[in-house]
N, C-alpha and C positions, 0 to 999 in steps of 0.2 A: 188338666191331667199333668201330673209331674212325674218324671221318671228319674230316679236317682241311681247312678251306677258309677263305680270307679273300678272297673275290672279290666283285665288284659284283652278280652275277646271283643274288641270294639266293633267288629263287623256284625256280630250277632245283635249287639245293642242297636246299632244303626239300622239293621234290618227290622227289628222289633218296632222302632220308632217310625220307620217308613210305613210299615203295615198299619200302625195305629193312625198315622197321619192320613193314609189313603182311605181309612174308614171314617174320617171326619172327626177323630179324637183330637183334642187340643193338647199337643205336646209342647209344654212351655220351656222345658229345660233340655235343649238339644245339644248333644255332644258332637263336636266336630274333631275327629281324630282323638288326640289326647288333651285337647283344650276345651274347657267348658265355656259356653257363651255366658254373658253376664246377666241373663234373664233372672236368675235367682240370687246369685252370689252377691250382687251389689245392692240388694234391697234392704230396707230397714226391717226391724222385727215386725212392726205393725203392717208394713206392706207385704211381708212374707206371709203373715197370718191371714190377711185378706185374700192373698193369692191361693193359699191352701184351701181356705173355706170356700172360695168361689168354685173351685174345681171339684170339691166334695170327696175326692179320693186321690191317692198317690200310689204309684207302683215303685217298689224298691227292688232292684236286682242286687241281692245280697252277695257279698264277696269279702275276702280278707282286706282287699284294697279299700273297700267302702269303710270298714271299721277302723282302718288305720289313718283315715283322713279327719283331721280336727274339724274342718269346715263341715264335712258330711255329718259328723257326730252332733254338731249343733242343730242341723236340720232334722236329724233323726229324733232328737229330744223334743224339738218343737212339734214334729209330727206326732210323737207319743202323747204330748199334752192335749193336742187337738183331737186325737183319736180317743183318748180317755174321756173327753167331754162329749163325745159322740158327734163332733162337727165334721169329721172326715173319716173315710174308710181307707185302710192301708192294705194293699195287695203286695205280696212278696213273691218274687221269682227267686227261688232258692238255689244257690250254687255251693252250699256247704251244709253240713249237719247242724241242726240248731243247738246241739250240745257245744259247738265251737263258738257260739255267739258270745261276745263279751257280756258280763253280767248286766251292764247298763243298757244293753240292747236285747236282753232276753225276752222283753215284751213282744218282740217281733215274731216269736214262735207262736204267739196267740193271734197274730194277724191272719188274714185270709191268704192262703198260699195258692198260687196258680198251678193247676194240674196240667200236665201234658204228656202224651205218650208217643210223640212222633220220633222218628229216627234221624232224619237229616237235620242239619242246622237250620235250613230255611223253613222246613216244615215245622220245626220246633218253635221258631220265633213267630211264625204265622199262627200256630196254635195258641201261643201265649196271647197274641193280640186278639184273636177271636174269643178266647176265654174272658179277657178283660171287657171286650166290646159287648158280649152277650151276657156277662155276669155269671158265666158257668165256672164255678170254682170248687175246689176240694182241698181238704187238708192233706197235703202230700207228706207232712211230717209223720203221719201215722201209717203211711203206705210202705210196704216192703220194697226195697230196691231190686 
């Protein structure tokens, strides 16, 4: 399982990864503070493809920061190609309206969005983790806020 995120709320992301890890989900790309580990960033294209396909799905926490990172855009494009071929499933934890997605990332609005209706940050991240773990998902783009 790969988790992409370059947003300001690191505590929520760390909490989500901790919840997934405690459920036995394989979190390959672990962020520590504002520095990403080298699990993905130093891999060749072929190694990255194999890693994506091995885990069968990725979770992207969508934010402005994600879209402004050149490195992240490279991996988003790679994920798009593998998703289009049916080799991986892409889950999206959405932090912005899909109308605000850059045109080259508009395909993410068709990915499976994680639904959650919790109130507190910890409950929210736990609900995200449970939805991923159990495969309970819903298209939150069509839900009213």
